[in-house]
C-alpha positions in Angstrom: -16.9 -16.3 8.6 -17.9 -13.5 11.0 -17.4 -10.0 9.6 -19.2 -8.2 12.4 -17.1 -5.6 14.1 -17.0 -5.1 17.8 -16.9 -1.8 19.6 -13.1 -1.6 19.4 -13.0 -1.9 15.6 -15.8 0.5 15.1 -14.2 3.0 17.4 -10.9 2.8 15.6 -12.5 3.3 12.2 -14.4 6.3 13.6 -11.2 7.8 15.1 -9.4 7.6 11.8 -12.3 9.3 9.9 -12.5 12.0 12.5 -8.9 12.9 12.1 -9.8 14.5 8.8 -12.4 17.1 8.4 -15.0 17.0 5.6 -13.0 19.5 3.5 -9.6 18.0 4.2 -7.2 17.3 1.4 -5.1 14.2 0.9 -1.5 14.0 2.1 0.2 17.0 0.5 2.0 16.7 -2.8 5.6 17.7 -3.1 6.3 21.3 -4.1 8.1 22.4 -7.2 11.3 23.1 -5.2 11.9 19.4 -4.8 12.5 19.8 -1.0 11.1 16.7 0.6 11.7 17.7 4.2 8.2 19.1 4.7 6.8 15.9 3.3 8.9 13.8 5.7 7.9 16.0 8.6 4.2 15.8 7.7 4.3 12.0 7.4 6.0 11.6 10.8 3.5 13.9 12.3 0.5 11.9 10.9 2.2 8.6 11.9 2.5 9.8 15.5 -1.2 10.7 15.5 -2.2 7.4 14.0 0.0 5.6 16.5 -2.1 7.2 19.3 -5.2 5.6 17.9 -3.8 2.1 17.8 -3.8 1.9 14.0 0.0 1.2 13.7 -0.1 -1.9 16.0 -2.7 -3.8 13.9 -1.2 -6.9 12.3 2.4 -5.8 13.0 3.5 -8.4 15.5 2.4 -11.6 13.8 2.2 -10.4 10.2 -1.4 -11.4 9.7 -4.1 -9.5 7.9 -7.1 -9.6 10.1 -10.6 -8.4 9.1 -10.4 -5.5 11.7 -7.1 -4.4 10.0 -8.9 -4.5 6.6 -11.7 -2.3 7.9 -9.2 0.2 9.5 -7.2 0.3 6.3 -10.3 1.0 4.2 -11.2 4.0 6.5 -7.7 5.6 6.1 -7.4 4.9 2.4 -10.8 6.6 1.8 -9.9 9.8 3.6 -6.2 10.1 2.7 -5.0 7.8 -0.1 -1.4 9.0 -0.4 -0.9 9.1 3.4 -2.3 5.6 3.6 0.1 4.2 1.0 3.1 5.9 2.7 2.2 4.7 6.1 1.4 1.2 5.1 4.7 0.6 3.3 6.5 1.9 6.4 4.5 -0.1 9.0 2.9 -3.2 7.3 5.7 -3.9 4.9 9.0 -2.7 6.4 7.7 -3.1 10.0 6.4 -6.6 9.4 9.6 -7.7 7.9 11.4 -6.6 11.1 8.8 -8.0 13.4 8.4 -11.4 11.7 12.0 -12.1 10.4 14.2 -9.7 12.4 16.8 -10.9 14.9 16.2 -10.0 18.6 18.6 -7.0 18.5 17.1 -5.7 15.3 13.6 -5.9 16.8 14.7 -4.2 20.0 16.4 -1.4 18.0 13.7 -0.7 15.4 10.2 -1.9 16.5 9.5 0.6 19.3 10.1 3.5 16.9 8.0 1.8 14.2 5.1 1.2 16.6 5.2 4.8 17.8 5.4 6.3 14.3 8.9 7.8 14.8 10.5 5.9 12.0 9.8 5.8 8.3 10.6 2.6 6.5 10.9 1.6 2.9 11.4 -1.8 1.1 13.2 -2.3 -2.2 11.7 -5.3 -4.1 11.2 -4.6 -7.8 14.2 -4.3 -10.1 13.4 -4.3 -13.9 10.0 -2.8 -13.5 7.3 -2.0 -11.0 6.1 -5.6 -10.9 8.1 -7.6 -8.4 8.0 -11.0 -10.2 11.4 -10.5 -11.9 14.3 -12.6 -10.5 16.4 -10.8 -7.9 19.6 -9.6 -9.4 20.8 -7.7 -6.3 23.7 -9.8 -5.1 26.0 -9.8 -2.0 29.6 -11.2 -2.2 31.6 -12.0 1.0 34.2 -9.5 2.1 35.0 -10.3 5.7 33.6 -9.2 8.0 31.0 -7.6 5.6 29.1 -8.4 2.5 29.5 -6.1 -0.6 26.1 -5.6 -2.1 25.4 -4.4 -5.6 22.1 -4.0 -7.4 19.4 -1.6 -8.7 15.9 -1.1 -7.4 13.1 0.9 -9.1 9.9 2.5 -7.8 10.7 2.3 -4.0 8.0 4.0 -2.0 9.3 6.3 0.7 13.0 5.8 -0.3 14.1 9.5 -0.3 12.4 10.2 3.1 13.1 6.9 4.8 15.2 6.3 7.9 15.7 2.6 7.0 15.4 0.7 3.8 15.1 -3.1 3.5 16.6 -4.2 0.2 15.8 -7.7 -1.2 18.7 -9.6 -2.7 20.7 -12.8 -2.7 23.6 -14.2 -0.7 24.9 -17.4 -2.3 21.6 -17.8 -4.1 19.7 -17.5 -0.8 17.2 -14.7 -0.1 18.2 -12.0 2.3 17.0 -8.4 3.1 19.8 -5.9 3.7 18.9 -3.1 6.2 20.4 0.2 5.2 20.1 3.9 6.0 19.9 6.4 3.2 23.4 7.7 4.0 24.9 4.2 4.0 28.2 3.9 2.1 27.6 2.8 -1.5 23.9 3.6 -1.7 22.5 6.2 -4.1 18.9 7.2 -4.0 17.4 8.8 -7.1 15.3 11.9 -7.3 11.6 11.6 -6.7 9.8 10.1 -9.7 6.9 12.2 -11.1 3.9 9.9 -11.3 0.4 10.0 -12.8 -1.3 9.5 -9.4 -0.7 9.4 -5.7 0.8 12.9 -5.8 1.7 12.8 -2.1 3.7 9.6 -2.2 7.5 9.8 -2.6 8.8 7.2 -5.0 12.3 6.9 -6.4 14.9 4.4 -7.6 18.0 3.4 -5.6 21.3 1.7 -6.5 23.9 -0.1 -4.5 27.5 -0.2 -5.7 29.6 -2.6 -3.6 27.9 -1.3 -0.5 29.4 -2.9 2.7 26.7 -4.5 4.8 27.6 -6.5 8.0 25.8 -9.7 8.7 24.2 -8.1 11.7 22.4 -5.8 9.3 20.8 -8.6 7.3 17.5 -10.4 7.6 18.4 -14.0 6.6 19.8 -15.5 4.6 16.8 -17.8 4.4 16.6 -21.4 3.2 13.8 -20.6 0.8 11.9 -17.6 -0.7 9.0 -17.8 1.7 9.8 -14.3 3.2 9.8 -12.8 -0.3 6.4 -14.4 -1.0 5.1 -13.0 2.3 6.4 -9.5 1.4 4.7 -9.7 -1.9 1.4 -10.8 -0.4 1.6 -8.0 2.2 2.2 -5.4 -0.5 -0.8 -6.8 -2.5 -3.0 -6.5 0.7 -2.0 -2.9 1.0 -2.9 -2.2 -2.7 -6.2 -4.1 -2.4 -7.2 -2.0 0.7 -6.1 1.1 -1.2 -8.6 0.2 -4.0 -11.4 -0.1 -1.5 -10.6 3.3 -0.1 -10.6 4.9 -3.6 -14.0 3.3 -4.3 -15.6 4.5 -1.1 -14.1 8.0 -1.6 -15.4 8.3 -5.2 -18.8 6.8 -4.4 -19.4 9.3 -1.5 -18.3 12.2 -3.7 -20.6 11.2 -6.5 -23.6 10.5 -4.2 -23.3 13.9 -2.5 -23.0 15.7 -5.8 -26.0 13.8 -7.3 -28.1 14.9 -4.3 -27.0 18.5 -4.3 -26.7 19.4 -8.0 -29.9 20.2 -9.8 -30.9 20.0 -13.4 -34.3 20.8 -14.8 -35.4 21.9 -11.3 -34.6 18.6 -9.5 -31.5 16.8 -8.1 -29.8 14.8 -10.8 -30.1 11.7 -8.6 -33.8 11.7 -9.5 -32.8 10.9 -13.2 -32.9 7.2 -13.9 -29.6 7.1 -15.7 -27.8 8.7 -12.7 -29.6 6.4 -10.2 -28.6 3.3 -12.3 -25.0 4.4 -12.5 -24.8 4.9 -8.7 -26.5 1.5 -8.2 -23.8 -0.1 -10.4 -21.1 1.7 -8.5 -22.4 0.5 -5.1 -22.9 -3.0 -6.3 -19.2 -3.2 -7.5 -18.0 -1.6 -4.2 -20.0 -4.0 -2.0 -18.8 -7.0 -4.0 -15.2 -5.8 -3.9 -15.4 -5.2 -0.2 -16.8 -8.6 0.6 -14.1 -10.3 -1.5 -11.3 -8.3 0.2 -12.6 -9.0 3.6 -13.0 -12.7 2.8 -9.3 -12.7 1.6 -8.4 -11.1 4.9 -10.3 -13.7 6.9 -8.6 -16.5 5.0 -5.2 -15.0 5.6 -6.0 -14.8 9.3 -7.1 -18.5 9.4 -4.3 -19.8 7.3 -6.6 -21.4 4.7 -4.7 -23.2 1.9 -6.4 -21.0 -0.7 -5.3 -17.8 0.9 -2.8 -16.9 -1.8 -5.2 -17.5 -4.8 -8.0 -15.5 -3.1 -5.6 -12.7 -2.4 -4.8 -12.5 -6.1 -8.5 -12.5 -6.9 -9.1 -9.7 -4.4 -6.1 -7.7 -5.9 -7.5 -8.0 -9.4 -11.1 -7.3 -8.7 -10.6 -4.4 -6.2 -8.0 -2.5 -8.2 -9.9 -2.8 -11.5 -13.2 -2.0 -9.8 -11.5 1.1 -8.4 -10.8 2.4 -11.9 -14.4 1.7 -13.0 -16.0 3.4 -10.0 -13.8 6.5 -10.1 -14.5 6.8 -13.9 -18.2 6.6 -13.3 -18.0 9.1 -10.5 -16.2 11.5 -12.9 -19.1 11.0 -15.4 -21.7 11.9 -12.7 -19.7 15.0 -11.7 -19.6 16.1 -15.4 -17.4 19.1 -16.0 -16.5 19.3 -12.4 -15.3 15.7 -12.5 -12.8 16.6 -15.2 -11.3 19.4 -13.1 -8.1 18.5 -11.3 -8.3 18.2 -7.5 -11.6 16.5 -6.8 -11.7 12.9 -5.3 -13.1 11.3 -8.4 -10.4 12.7 -10.7 -7.7 11.9 -8.1 -9.0 8.4 -7.6 -9.1 7.7 -11.3 -5.4 8.6 -11.6 -4.5 6.7 -8.4 -6.3 3.5 -9.5 -4.0 2.7 -12.4 -1.0 2.5 -10.0 -2.8 -0.1 -8.0 -3.1 -2.4 -11.0 0.6 -2.1 -12.0 2.3 -2.1 -8.6 2.9 -5.2 -6.5 1.8 -8.3 -8.3 0.3 -6.8 -11.5 -3.3 -7.7 -12.5 -1.8 -9.6 -15.5 0.5 -11.8 -13.4 -2.2 -12.1 -10.7 -4.5 -13.7 -13.4 -1.7 -16.1 -14.3 -1.3 -17.1 -10.7 -5.1 -17.5 -10.3 -5.1 -19.8 -13.4 -2.3 -21.8 -12.0 -4.2 -22.2 -8.7 -7.3 -23.4 -10.6 -5.2 -26.1 -12.3 -3.7 -27.2 -9.0 -7.2 -27.6 -7.6 -7.8 -30.2 -10.3 
């Protein structure tokens, strides 16, 4: 394993960090009016900027999660957590589905705009809860020359502001993804769901009621569920990287405060209990980072234990994010409890990462299954 970065990778990470000033805020939250157009415009603007750095191209064509991509993701997730999540769902989840499983005409129509940041994508996976392990109940029935698709999806990131949505479902018990626009006949997109964290991310439910979808607007049907497993692993990779970003953001915030804030005539970092807490935070972060990067390397090389290590990284990174952001709030004291600082925001955000994608509970089940399979 070689986790050394070349000039290209270091330059990209630096470009991403420099896009945001030291006092910059995360991707803006939605206003009380409920108007999502400013959020959509802002996301498209940032995607265009990121496209110029080369960030949007990483891992898109082949669907692989390389170590350089993990490093670039960590950089963006640390400076703009909500923007990171919105962009990654559009590019590395929706975009990868098109790139890896799309037909030639679908790729020609959508990929150029995806790569240039001109298109916002969303993917509807989960149905009965945020976790995506429940069986797919979204079904398509033949109605020549179309399919009529019916089903419900919950917690779809980007849905109300997306240009295209890929909805997972079944055709004759075979997996397929249906490509729809928000104004497609028979689709209903719910209002933005208020959430505990990730204030800048637009999440909603959607429903399909006998929505006509031509076969040319489908990915698949596939002979097995491998594309769904891939989509699940891609989402977990996004959430793992998001955890790294939250940890780095909180650690930097706590370290700066501990150096600048004085108590008893000296910076609080001089007190042993603060130094120990920062040491524990750094140890957790470095361990989580190494595990995430190793999982990325194994995904790139196609190692047979890629899936189990991906679940290990998802559990450790997302749970460590909660621990580190909580410790950062403790160091900041009263200031840490005030709304709007990186530690407080990170603490709220971290819980989403444990619930979304493959939850930490189900991830542990899969890790245990993997241990049994190893004998």
